[in-house]
C-alpha positions in Angstrom: -4.4 11.3 23.2 -3.7 14.4 21.2 -4.2 14.7 17.5 -1.9 12.8 15.2 -0.3 14.0 12.0 -0.1 11.6 9.1 2.4 12.0 6.3 1.6 9.6 3.4 3.8 9.2 0.4 2.6 7.6 -2.8 4.9 7.0 -5.8 3.2 6.3 -9.1 4.7 4.0 -11.7 6.0 5.7 -14.8 3.2 6.5 -17.2 0.5 6.3 -14.4 1.1 9.7 -12.8 -2.0 11.4 -14.2 -4.4 8.5 -13.3 -3.0 8.2 -9.8 -3.2 11.9 -9.3 -6.8 12.0 -10.4 -7.7 9.1 -8.2 -5.9 10.7 -5.2 -7.8 13.9 -5.7 -11.1 12.0 -5.7 -10.2 10.9 -2.1 -10.2 14.5 -0.7 -14.0 15.4 -0.5 -15.2 12.1 1.2 -12.2 12.0 3.5 -12.8 15.6 4.7 -16.3 14.4 5.7 -15.0 11.5 7.8 -15.3 11.7 11.6 -11.9 12.6 13.1 -10.4 14.2 10.0 -9.3 17.8 10.5 -7.0 18.3 7.5 -6.3 16.3 4.4 -4.1 18.0 1.8 -2.5 16.6 -1.3 0.9 17.8 -2.6 3.1 16.8 -5.5 6.9 16.9 -5.5 8.1 19.8 -7.7 11.0 17.7 -9.0 9.2 14.4 -9.4 5.6 14.4 -10.7 5.2 10.8 -9.7 5.7 11.5 -6.0 2.6 12.6 -4.1 2.4 13.5 -0.5 -0.7 13.8 1.8 -0.5 15.9 4.9 -3.3 14.9 7.2 -4.5 15.7 10.8 -6.6 13.2 12.6 -8.1 12.8 16.1 -6.4 9.5 16.6 -4.7 6.6 14.9 -8.0 4.7 15.2 -9.8 7.5 13.2 -7.0 7.2 10.6 -7.4 3.4 10.4 -11.1 3.8 9.8 -10.1 6.1 6.8 -7.8 3.4 5.5 -10.6 0.8 5.8 -13.2 3.2 4.1 -15.0 2.4 0.9 -13.4 5.3 -1.0 -9.9 4.1 0.0 -10.8 0.6 -1.2 -12.0 2.0 -4.5 -8.7 3.9 -4.9 -6.7 0.8 -4.3 -8.7 -1.1 -7.0 -8.5 1.7 -9.5 -4.8 2.1 -9.1 -3.9 -1.6 -8.9 -0.4 -2.1 -10.5 0.1 1.7 -10.8 1.7 2.4 -7.4 5.4 1.8 -7.2 5.6 2.5 -3.4 3.5 3.9 -0.6 4.4 4.7 3.0 2.5 6.1 5.9 4.0 7.8 8.9 2.1 8.8 12.1 3.8 11.6 14.0 2.8 13.9 16.8 3.9 17.3 18.0 6.7 17.3 20.7 5.2 20.3 22.5 
């Protein structure tokens, strides 16, 4: 299977934007060291500072699942408990 692209959206609850952003940024260094991770880039919506978007490139859905199950993702979830209004993950692939 070819590489997959992951688009992950995280919406912080009002008043939690700075904390969620800081915790999301902490994910970048250890994630880039994970097997199967080729790209892991965090963005913020220019009109909505509570809306964060990750653009990720992985070897496979399985490699991405290992990331979801990682210790640093678990720490993020605990640190931001009650601060996330919504989160979605989309797996896509190139059509060519």
